[in-house]
C-alpha positions in Angstrom: -14.4 8.1 10.2 -11.9 5.3 9.3 -8.7 5.1 10.9 -5.6 3.1 8.9 -2.6 1.6 10.5 0.2 0.6 8.2 2.8 -1.9 9.3 5.7 -4.3 7.8 7.9 -1.5 6.5 11.8 -1.6 7.0 15.2 -2.1 5.4 15.8 -4.6 2.6 18.6 -5.6 0.2 17.4 -5.2 -3.7 15.6 -8.0 -5.1 14.3 -8.8 -1.6 10.6 -8.9 -0.6 8.4 -7.2 1.9 4.7 -7.5 2.6 3.2 -4.3 3.9 -0.1 -4.2 5.5 -2.7 -1.7 6.5 -5.4 -2.5 9.1 -8.6 -0.6 9.1 -11.1 0.5 11.6 -14.1 2.6 11.7 -16.4 2.6 9.2 -17.4 -0.7 7.0 -13.7 -1.6 5.3 -15.6 -3.3 2.4 -17.2 -0.1 1.5 -14.1 1.4 0.5 -11.3 1.1 -2.7 -8.2 0.8 -1.1 -5.1 2.1 -2.1 -1.1 2.3 -1.6 0.6 5.3 -2.1 4.7 6.2 -1.8 6.5 9.3 -1.2 10.2 10.0 -1.7 12.3 12.5 -0.1 11.7 15.5 -2.3 9.1 13.7 -4.6 5.5 14.3 -4.6 3.3 11.4 -3.4 2.6 8.8 -6.3 0.0 6.0 -6.7 1.3 2.7 -6.7 -1.6 0.1 -6.8 -5.4 -0.1 -6.1 -8.2 -2.6 -5.4 -11.5 -2.1 -5.7 -14.0 -3.2 -2.8 -14.9 -6.3 -4.1 -11.3 -7.4 -4.6 -12.0 -8.6 -8.2 -10.3 -5.4 -9.8 -6.9 -4.3 -9.3 -4.4 -1.7 -10.9 -0.9 -0.6 -10.6 1.5 2.0 -11.4 3.5 0.9 -14.4 6.8 1.0 -12.0 5.6 -1.8 -10.2 3.6 -4.0 -12.5 4.9 -7.5 -12.0 6.6 -7.1 -8.8 4.1 -5.9 -6.6 0.7 -7.5 -5.6 -2.3 -5.7 -3.7 -4.7 -7.8 -1.9 -7.3 -7.4 0.7 -9.3 -9.4 3.6 -12.2 -8.1 4.0 -13.2 -10.3 7.1 -9.9 -8.8 8.8 -10.3 -5.2 7.6 -6.9 -5.3 6.1 -5.2 -4.7 3.0 -1.9 -6.0 1.9 0.9 -5.2 -0.4 3.0 -7.8 -1.2 6.7 -6.2 -2.7 9.0 -8.6 -4.5 12.4 -7.8 -6.3 12.8 -4.6 -4.7 14.7 -1.7 -6.3 16.8 0.9 -4.5 14.1 3.3 -6.3 10.9 1.7 -4.5 12.6 3.5 -1.3 9.8 5.6 0.1 7.4 6.1 2.7 4.3 4.0 1.8 0.7 5.1 2.7 -2.3 3.1 2.7 -5.4 5.0 1.4 -9.3 4.4 1.6 -11.6 5.8 -1.1 -15.4 6.1 -1.3 -17.5 9.5 -1.2 -14.9 10.4 1.5 -11.1 9.5 1.7 -8.6 8.6 4.5 -4.9 8.3 4.9 -2.5 6.5 7.3 0.7 7.4 8.6 2.9 5.6 6.6 5.2 2.9 6.8 9.1 3.6 5.5 10.5 0.9 3.1 14.2 1.5 2.5 15.8 -0.9 -0.2 19.6 -0.8 -0.2 21.7 -1.4 -3.5 
């Protein structure tokens, strides 16, 4: 089992920044690819970013490329999502995801961007 706890969400004006954190406990964090997803009201959950277990490879949704940066600290069992130049359409609940042969989700943290 892997437990994931997200933090760092909040209310921010358009153009502002937030840094989300996801702390993992349980099995070996470095064995998992880590990702961020988001879900806005009335919409399906969508992929935001992923970082592979080594930390050397990342991928992003087109909608966040150049604005968001995913990183991980395997010594702290934590993955981060630095979000810059936030837009109202980034408003959603953001979920952390751990993926290997199994998959785990956190409870999410709310991000609200006002115009």
